[in-house]
BASEKOL-380502 format. One line per field, with one value per residue (C-alpha): x, y, z. Coordinates in steps of 0.5 Angstrom, whole numbers, plus 2048, in hexadecimal, padded with zeros to 3 digits. Layout:
N
u: [X, ...]
v: [Y, ...]
w: [Z, ...]
# end
This chain:
657
u: [857, 85C, 85C, 854, 853, 859, 854, 84E, 851, 854, 84D, 849, 84E, 84D, 846, 845, 849, 845, 83F, 843, 845, 83E, 837, 830, 830, 829, 825, 825, 81F, 820, 823, 81C, 818, 810, 80E, 812, 80F, 807, 809, 80B, 807, 803, 7FE, 7F9, 7F4, 7F2, 7F6, 7FA, 800, 7FE, 802, 800, 7FE, 7F9, 7F5, 7EE, 7EF, 7F2, 7FA, 801, 807, 80C, 813, 819, 81D, 818, 819, 820, 820, 81B, 81F, 81A, 81A, 813, 80E, 808, 80F, 80F, 807, 808, 80A, 803, 7FE, 7F7, 7FA, 7FA, 800, 801, 806, 803, 808, 80F, 80B, 803, 801, 7FB, 7FA, 7F4, 7F2, 7EC, 7E9, 7E9, 7F0, 7F1, 7F7, 7F5, 7F4, 7ED, 7EA, 7F1, 7F3, 7FA, 7FE, 805, 806, 7FE, 7FF, 7FA, 7FD, 7F7, 7F4, 7EE, 7EF, 7ED, 7EC, 7F2, 7FA, 800, 804, 809, 80B, 80B, 813, 816, 81D, 81B, 821, 81D, 816, 815, 80E, 809, 803, 7FE, 7F6, 7F2, 7EA, 7E7, 7EA, 7E5, 7E3, 7EA, 7ED, 7E7, 7E4, 7E8, 7EA, 7E5, 7EA, 7EF, 7F5, 7FD, 800, 808, 80B, 813, 817, 818, 81F, 821, 821, 825, 82C, 832, 834, 831, 831, 82F, 830, 830, 82E, 82B, 826, 820, 824, 828, 82B, 828, 82B, 82A, 82D, 82A, 82D, 82B, 82E, 82C, 82B, 829, 827, 821, 822, 823, 823, 825, 824, 825, 825, 824, 823, 822, 822, 81E, 81D, 816, 813, 812, 80E, 80D, 80F, 816, 815, 818, 811, 80F, 816, 816, 81B, 81A, 81E, 81B, 81E, 81C, 81D, 81A, 81B, 819, 819, 817, 815, 814, 812, 80B, 80B, 80E, 80E, 810, 811, 813, 811, 814, 815, 814, 815, 815, 814, 80F, 80F, 808, 805, 7FD, 7F8, 7F3, 7ED, 7E7, 7E1, 7DF, 7E5, 7EC, 7F1, 7F4, 7FA, 800, 803, 809, 809, 80C, 809, 80D, 80C, 80D, 80B, 80D, 809, 80B, 808, 808, 806, 805, 804, 803, 801, 7FF, 800, 800, 7F9, 7F8, 7FA, 7F9, 7FC, 7FA, 7FE, 7FD, 800, 801, 802, 802, 803, 804, 803, 804, 801, 800, 7F8, 7F7, 7FB, 7FA, 7FB, 7F9, 7FA, 7F8, 7F8, 7F6, 7F6, 7F3, 7F2, 7F2, 7F2, 7F1, 7EF, 7ED, 7E6, 7E4, 7E1, 7E8, 7E6, 7EB, 7E8, 7EB, 7E8, 7EA, 7E9, 7EC, 7EB, 7EE, 7EE, 7EF, 7F0, 7F1, 7F3, 7F2, 7F4, 7F1, 7F6, 7EF, 7EF, 7ED, 7E9, 7E7, 7E0, 7E1, 7E9, 7EA, 7E7, 7E7, 7E5, 7E5, 7E4, 7E2, 7E2, 7E2, 7E2, 7E2, 7E3, 7E2, 7E6, 7E4, 7E6, 7E0, 7E5, 7ED, 7EC, 7E7, 7E7, 7E1, 7E3, 7DD, 7DE, 7DC, 7DF, 7DA, 7DC, 7DA, 7DC, 7DB, 7DA, 7D5, 7D2, 7D3, 7D5, 7D5, 7DA, 7D9, 7DC, 7DC, 7E1, 7E3, 7E9, 7EA, 7F0, 7ED, 7F4, 7FB, 7FE, 7F8, 7F2, 7EB, 7E7, 7E2, 7E0, 7DA, 7DB, 7D9, 7DD, 7DC, 7E0, 7DD, 7DE, 7E4, 7E5, 7E5, 7DE, 7DB, 7DE, 7E1, 7E0, 7E3, 7E2, 7E3, 7E1, 7E5, 7E3, 7DC, 7D9, 7D3, 7D0, 7D5, 7D7, 7D9, 7DB, 7D8, 7D8, 7D3, 7D0, 7CB, 7D1, 7D1, 7D7, 7D7, 7D6, 7D8, 7D6, 7DB, 7DB, 7E2, 7E5, 7EC, 7F0, 7F8, 7FB, 803, 806, 80B, 80F, 811, 80B, 805, 7FF, 7FA, 7F4, 7EE, 7E7, 7E3, 7DC, 7DB, 7D5, 7D5, 7D0, 7D0, 7D6, 7D8, 7D5, 7D5, 7CF, 7CC, 7C7, 7C2, 7C5, 7C5, 7C7, 7CE, 7D0, 7CB, 7CE, 7CB, 7CE, 7CE, 7D1, 7D4, 7D4, 7D5, 7CF, 7CE, 7CB, 7D0, 7D0, 7D5, 7D7, 7DE, 7E0, 7E6, 7EB, 7F3, 7F8, 7FF, 804, 80B, 810, 817, 81A, 820, 822, 826, 820, 819, 814, 80E, 807, 801, 7FC, 7F6, 7EF, 7E9, 7E2, 7E0, 7D8, 7D5, 7CE, 7CD, 7C6, 7C8, 7CB, 7D1, 7D6, 7DB, 7D7, 7DA, 7E0, 7E5, 7E2, 7E1, 7E7, 7ED, 7EF, 7F2, 7EE, 7F4, 7FA, 800, 807, 80D, 812, 819, 81F, 825, 82B, 831, 839, 83D, 838, 835, 82D, 828, 821, 81C, 815, 80F, 809, 804, 7FD, 7F7, 7F5, 7F1, 7EA, 7E7, 7E1, 7DC, 7D5, 7D9, 7DF, 7E4, 7E7, 7EE, 7F2, 7F8, 7FB, 7FD, 803, 809, 810, 816, 81B, 821, 825, 82D, 831, 838, 839, 840, 841, 83D, 83A, 83B, 835, 836, 830, 82E, 826, 824, 81C, 816, 81B, 817, 815, 818, 812, 80B, 805, 802, 7FC, 7F9, 7FE, 802, 808, 80B, 80F, 816, 81C, 821, 826, 82A, 830, 830, 834, 833, 836, 835, 83B]
v: [7DF, 7E6, 7E5, 7E5, 7EB, 7EF, 7ED, 7EF, 7F6, 7F6, 7F5, 7F9, 7FF, 7FE, 7FF, 805, 808, 806, 808, 80F, 80F, 80D, 80D, 812, 816, 815, 81D, 821, 822, 828, 82B, 82A, 830, 82F, 831, 82B, 826, 828, 826, 820, 81C, 816, 811, 80E, 814, 814, 80E, 812, 817, 81E, 823, 821, 829, 828, 821, 821, 81D, 81C, 819, 819, 816, 814, 814, 810, 815, 815, 80E, 80F, 814, 812, 80B, 807, 7FF, 7FD, 801, 801, 804, 80A, 80A, 80E, 814, 816, 81A, 817, 80F, 80C, 807, 802, 7FD, 7F7, 7F2, 7F1, 7EF, 7F1, 7F9, 7FC, 801, 804, 80A, 80F, 80A, 802, 800, 7F9, 7F4, 7F4, 7FA, 7F8, 7FF, 800, 7FE, 7FD, 7FC, 7FB, 7FE, 7FE, 7F5, 7F5, 7F2, 7F1, 7EA, 7E8, 7E3, 7E8, 7EF, 7F2, 7F2, 7ED, 7F3, 7ED, 7EB, 7F2, 7F3, 7F9, 7FB, 802, 805, 802, 805, 80B, 80E, 80C, 80F, 810, 812, 812, 811, 80D, 80A, 805, 809, 807, 802, 7FD, 7FB, 7FB, 802, 805, 809, 80A, 808, 806, 805, 803, 806, 803, 806, 805, 801, 807, 80A, 805, 804, 801, 7FD, 7FF, 7FB, 7FD, 7F9, 7FB, 7F8, 7F9, 7F8, 7F5, 7F6, 7F0, 7F0, 7F2, 7F3, 7F5, 7F5, 7F7, 7F8, 7FB, 7FA, 7FC, 7F7, 7FC, 802, 803, 7FC, 7FD, 7F8, 7F7, 7F1, 7F2, 7ED, 7EF, 7EC, 7EE, 7EA, 7EE, 7EC, 7ED, 7F3, 7F3, 7EE, 7EE, 7E6, 7E8, 7E3, 7E5, 7E2, 7E7, 7E7, 7E7, 7E5, 7E6, 7E5, 7E9, 7EA, 7ED, 7EF, 7F5, 7F6, 7FD, 7FC, 803, 800, 805, 80D, 80C, 803, 802, 7FA, 7F8, 7F2, 7F1, 7EC, 7EA, 7E4, 7E3, 7DF, 7E0, 7DE, 7E1, 7E1, 7E2, 7E4, 7E1, 7E2, 7DC, 7DD, 7DF, 7E3, 7EA, 7EA, 7EB, 7E7, 7E1, 7E0, 7E1, 7DB, 7DB, 7D9, 7D9, 7DA, 7D7, 7DC, 7DC, 7E0, 7E2, 7E7, 7E9, 7EF, 7F2, 7F8, 7FB, 802, 805, 80D, 810, 817, 81B, 81A, 814, 80C, 806, 801, 7F9, 7F6, 7EF, 7EC, 7E5, 7E5, 7DE, 7DE, 7D8, 7D9, 7D4, 7D7, 7D5, 7D5, 7D3, 7D1, 7D5, 7D6, 7DB, 7DC, 7E3, 7E4, 7EB, 7EE, 7F5, 7FA, 802, 807, 80F, 814, 81B, 81E, 825, 829, 828, 821, 81B, 815, 80F, 808, 801, 7F9, 7F4, 7EC, 7E9, 7E2, 7E0, 7D8, 7D7, 7D1, 7D0, 7CB, 7CC, 7C9, 7CA, 7D1, 7D3, 7D0, 7D2, 7CE, 7CC, 7CD, 7CE, 7D4, 7D7, 7DE, 7E3, 7EB, 7EE, 7F5, 7FB, 804, 80A, 811, 818, 81E, 824, 82B, 830, 836, 837, 836, 832, 82A, 825, 81D, 818, 811, 80A, 803, 7FD, 7F6, 7EF, 7EB, 7E4, 7E6, 7EC, 7EC, 7F2, 7F9, 800, 806, 80D, 812, 81B, 81F, 827, 82B, 832, 836, 83D, 840, 83E, 839, 837, 831, 831, 82A, 825, 81E, 81A, 812, 80A, 805, 7FE, 7F9, 7F3, 7EC, 7E7, 7DF, 7E0, 7E4, 7DE, 7D8, 7D8, 7D2, 7D2, 7CF, 7D5, 7D0, 7CB, 7C4, 7C1, 7C7, 7C8, 7CC, 7CE, 7D4, 7D4, 7D9, 7D7, 7DC, 7DE, 7DE, 7E3, 7E8, 7EF, 7F5, 7F9, 801, 808, 80F, 813, 81C, 81F, 826, 827, 82E, 82F, 835, 837, 83D, 841, 83B, 83A, 837, 832, 830, 82A, 82A, 824, 823, 81D, 81A, 812, 80E, 807, 802, 7FA, 7FA, 7F4, 7F0, 7E9, 7E7, 7E1, 7DE, 7D8, 7D3, 7CB, 7C4, 7C0, 7BA, 7BB, 7C2, 7C8, 7CC, 7D4, 7D7, 7DE, 7E1, 7E7, 7EB, 7F3, 7F6, 7FB, 802, 808, 80F, 812, 819, 81C, 820, 821, 827, 826, 82C, 82D, 832, 834, 838, 838, 834, 82E, 82E, 82B, 82A, 827, 826, 821, 822, 81C, 81D, 817, 815, 80F, 80D, 806, 804, 7FD, 7FA, 7F2, 7F0, 7F2, 7ED, 7F2, 7F8, 7FB, 7FB, 7FA, 800, 805, 804, 803, 80A, 80F, 816, 81A, 819, 81D, 81C, 821, 820, 824, 822, 826, 827, 828, 82B, 825, 821, 81F, 81F, 81F, 81C, 81B, 819, 81A, 816, 817, 812, 813, 80D, 808, 805, 7FF, 7FD, 7F8, 7F5, 7EE, 7F0, 7F5, 7F9, 7F9, 800, 802, 809, 80F, 80F, 815, 812, 814, 811, 814, 813, 817, 814, 817, 816, 814, 814, 815, 80F, 80D, 80D, 80C, 80D, 80C, 80B, 80B, 80A, 809, 80D, 810, 80B, 804, 801, 802, 800, 801, 7FD, 7F6, 7F0, 7ED, 7F2, 7F9, 7FD, 7FE, 803, 800, 803, 801, 803, 803, 803, 805, 806, 806, 805]
w: [80B, 80A, 802, 802, 808, 803, 7FC, 7FF, 802, 7FA, 7F8, 7FC, 7FA, 7F4, 7F4, 7F9, 7F2, 7EC, 7F2, 7F1, 7EB, 7E7, 7E7, 7E7, 7EE, 7F1, 7F0, 7F7, 7FB, 7FD, 7F6, 7F4, 7F4, 7F6, 7EF, 7EC, 7F3, 7F0, 7E9, 7EA, 7E6, 7E9, 7E5, 7EB, 7EA, 7E3, 7E1, 7DD, 7DD, 7E2, 7E6, 7ED, 7EE, 7E9, 7EC, 7EE, 7F4, 7FB, 7F8, 7FB, 7F8, 7FC, 7F7, 7F7, 7FA, 800, 800, 800, 806, 80A, 80C, 80B, 809, 807, 803, 809, 80D, 807, 808, 80E, 80B, 806, 80A, 80B, 80C, 812, 813, 819, 81A, 81D, 81D, 819, 813, 814, 812, 813, 80D, 80C, 809, 80C, 811, 812, 814, 814, 813, 80D, 808, 806, 803, 800, 7FA, 7F8, 7F2, 7EF, 7E8, 7E8, 7E9, 7F0, 7F5, 7F9, 7FB, 7F9, 800, 806, 802, 803, 802, 805, 807, 809, 802, 7FE, 7FE, 7F9, 7F9, 7FA, 7F6, 7EF, 7F2, 7EE, 7F2, 7F6, 7F5, 7FA, 7F9, 7FF, 7FD, 7F8, 7F2, 7EF, 7E9, 7E6, 7EA, 7ED, 7F2, 7F9, 7F7, 7FC, 801, 7FD, 7F8, 7F9, 7F4, 7F3, 7EC, 7EB, 7E6, 7E1, 7DE, 7DA, 7E1, 7E4, 7E0, 7E3, 7EA, 7F1, 7F7, 7FE, 805, 80D, 813, 81B, 820, 81D, 816, 817, 810, 809, 803, 7FB, 7F4, 7EE, 7E6, 7E0, 7D9, 7D2, 7CD, 7C8, 7C6, 7C9, 7CC, 7D4, 7DA, 7E1, 7E6, 7EE, 7F4, 7FB, 802, 809, 810, 815, 81C, 820, 823, 82B, 82E, 836, 836, 833, 82D, 826, 823, 81E, 81A, 812, 80D, 805, 7FF, 7F8, 7F2, 7EA, 7E4, 7E0, 7D8, 7D4, 7CD, 7C9, 7C2, 7BF, 7C0, 7C3, 7C4, 7CB, 7CE, 7D5, 7D9, 7E0, 7E5, 7EC, 7F1, 7F9, 7FF, 805, 80D, 811, 819, 81B, 821, 820, 826, 827, 824, 827, 826, 82A, 82E, 830, 82B, 82E, 831, 82B, 829, 824, 81D, 816, 80F, 80A, 803, 7FC, 7F5, 7EF, 7E9, 7E2, 7DF, 7D7, 7D5, 7CE, 7CC, 7C7, 7C5, 7BF, 7C2, 7C9, 7CA, 7C7, 7C9, 7CB, 7D0, 7D0, 7D7, 7DA, 7DF, 7E3, 7EB, 7EF, 7F7, 7FC, 803, 809, 80E, 815, 814, 80C, 806, 800, 7F9, 7F4, 7EC, 7E9, 7E2, 7E0, 7DA, 7D8, 7D2, 7D3, 7CE, 7CE, 7C8, 7C8, 7C7, 7C3, 7C8, 7CD, 7CF, 7D0, 7D2, 7D5, 7D4, 7D5, 7D6, 7DC, 7DC, 7E3, 7E4, 7EC, 7EE, 7F5, 7F8, 800, 804, 80D, 812, 817, 818, 812, 80D, 807, 803, 7FD, 7FE, 7F7, 7F3, 7EC, 7EC, 7E5, 7E6, 7DF, 7E0, 7DB, 7DD, 7D9, 7DB, 7D7, 7D9, 7D7, 7D7, 7D9, 7D9, 7D9, 7E1, 7E1, 7DF, 7E2, 7E1, 7E0, 7E0, 7E3, 7E3, 7E2, 7E4, 7E6, 7EA, 7EE, 7F5, 7F5, 7ED, 7E9, 7ED, 7E9, 7ED, 7E9, 7EB, 7E9, 7EB, 7EB, 7EA, 7EA, 7EA, 7EC, 7ED, 7EA, 7EF, 7F2, 7F2, 7F4, 7F3, 7F5, 7F4, 7F5, 7F4, 7F5, 7F7, 7F8, 7FC, 7FA, 7FF, 7FF, 7FF, 808, 807, 803, 804, 80B, 80F, 816, 81D, 822, 828, 82C, 828, 82C, 82F, 82F, 82D, 827, 823, 81D, 817, 810, 80A, 807, 7FE, 801, 803, 7FF, 7FD, 802, 7FF, 7FF, 7FD, 7FD, 7FE, 7FD, 7FD, 7FC, 7FC, 7FA, 7FA, 7F9, 7FB, 7F9, 7F7, 7FF, 802, 7FF, 802, 801, 805, 804, 806, 806, 809, 807, 807, 809, 807, 809, 80D, 80E, 815, 819, 81A, 81D, 819, 81C, 81E, 81C, 81E, 81C, 81E, 825, 826, 826, 821, 822, 81B, 81A, 813, 810, 80D, 80A, 810, 813, 810, 812, 810, 811, 810, 811, 80D, 80D, 80C, 808, 809, 806, 807, 805, 809, 805, 7FF, 803, 808, 807, 80B, 80C, 811, 810, 814, 813, 816, 817, 81A, 819, 81B, 81A, 81A, 81A, 819, 81C, 822, 81E, 823, 822, 824, 81F, 822, 81C, 819, 81D, 822, 81F, 81C, 81F, 820, 81E, 81A, 81A, 816, 816, 811, 810, 80B, 80C, 807, 80B, 80A, 807, 805, 80A, 80A, 810, 811, 815, 816, 81C, 81D, 821, 821, 827, 82A, 828, 82C, 829, 82D, 82D, 830, 830, 834, 836, 831, 82E, 82F, 82D, 830, 82C, 82A, 827, 825, 820, 81B, 819, 814, 812, 80C, 80A, 802, 802, 7FB, 7F5, 7F5, 7FC, 801, 808, 80D, 815, 816, 81E, 81D, 823, 827, 82C, 830, 832, 82D, 82C, 82A, 824, 822, 826, 823, 828, 827, 829, 824, 828, 827, 822, 81E, 817, 813, 80B, 805, 7FE, 7F8, 7F0, 7EC]
# end
């Protein structure tokens, strides 16, 4: 045993020496000027690289350095840094993330992409955030577009688009390791190695995992504990000066504890009960890019994504194949055109376990789409963008999603923009095929939740405007306002009763009998009082109004009441002497109050909390950090779901060599 300890100690010393001797150092966030930050290239607004400062949309970027300094361990936590998003943690592994209203546990109107691969599931119209596990060191940036993006990205990009972009293999050369643990973070670790196989051919491989406890439960249980394992690779090949090929993939497996309420209609959830979901999946993506000139290129991208979920209420296997082509070129009169075609096939096999049943249990659905966008430089300071996307899906048929955007630079370092857009959310398998007996067997009459082939798309007409201003290199201001009109929103309605086996059945179906309006504003202020210190303040205001035209068993509660009217976020990044960094984060959300005419409402009190991170660059390539989260209360509720977010802390060590 003594010999083993000596060898381990020697290995650790060698590792620390190597970490201090080589590798690339991350660029310090506070060393970047506001002009450099505003010129960060983004792709989510126009499907091409453009400076953030000139993008005609409400967009924010979370950089790799902000991911590191915020002390977050997952993408959902990181999204708290972005203005205009409502991010609420319902349990240890369930998140309600929304843009401009309609908060729920499945982010139904928010399209999420990972390197342009959609991670939006057609099963229930949303994202399984619990399996979106990333080695954050390899994430280059997270782009968040608030507002519709359907003209370029297609259906379900209704209230926003989140695009998680990873670093190239060339940017991740050498070895990297991280590890740590604490209270809720019982243990986590990750390793990555990047190398070069031949001139122009770079690769990386990685592995990571974590084991987390559940959040606070009144009964003291650890029902929502969570553990995952994840590994993957990426290779980038610079074939010629104008040709690039990327191949990447990853696989995961895990066990996810859940607190599942008993199903009821129009009432509070029943008593929680602990259950575990087994998950596994993997994907592989290939992308080929050819550049003709600085203003002309094309891209072919294809991916396969397979997911397996053994949930307490269902067993689901989903295979997705997607092939996309995109071409960009210049036209006379200072026009730039981007157009593309996409085909997606989704093969879903679902087996219920008595709680959730789909009829039919298996379904293969195809999506065919095309888009075109024309950006016209009307003047040197005025750009007009016109575009639309036309697609056909097996849920709702043909859909069109046009947009018109105008960007004007009245003065240097100022941008005024406006847009009008249409977007849709298409039906899901649950809304089309669900067949669930809600009441106890034998009860007469019984209530059945049934899918409907007549259920159509939810439609949005959005009006937006925004303003950006960088002032004297020490202050930047970003403002956005919007007015959204929704038609055909989801509502639960009773259909005429029928007889089944001597029992009267009252069917409840999804219908498009609700309209709504959201209006609001978002403000983000960045201040650099001194070069080693940067502060950010975000404010979000929203009003949601729902107008049901039927019985609507939800009473509009899930739409109007589960989004806070006011949110405030404050961020501070401070470099201290002796290679220390102190970063602090404060957030406030006003109360959630969802009422229904069928029963008592759901209420979440307003809350304020703070996170703090202290790090020390012990060696040139070795960092030790301490992170405290949700420090202002022992525990607090953020969203109805069965558990509360509790105060926690963890220590982390990371190094490169």
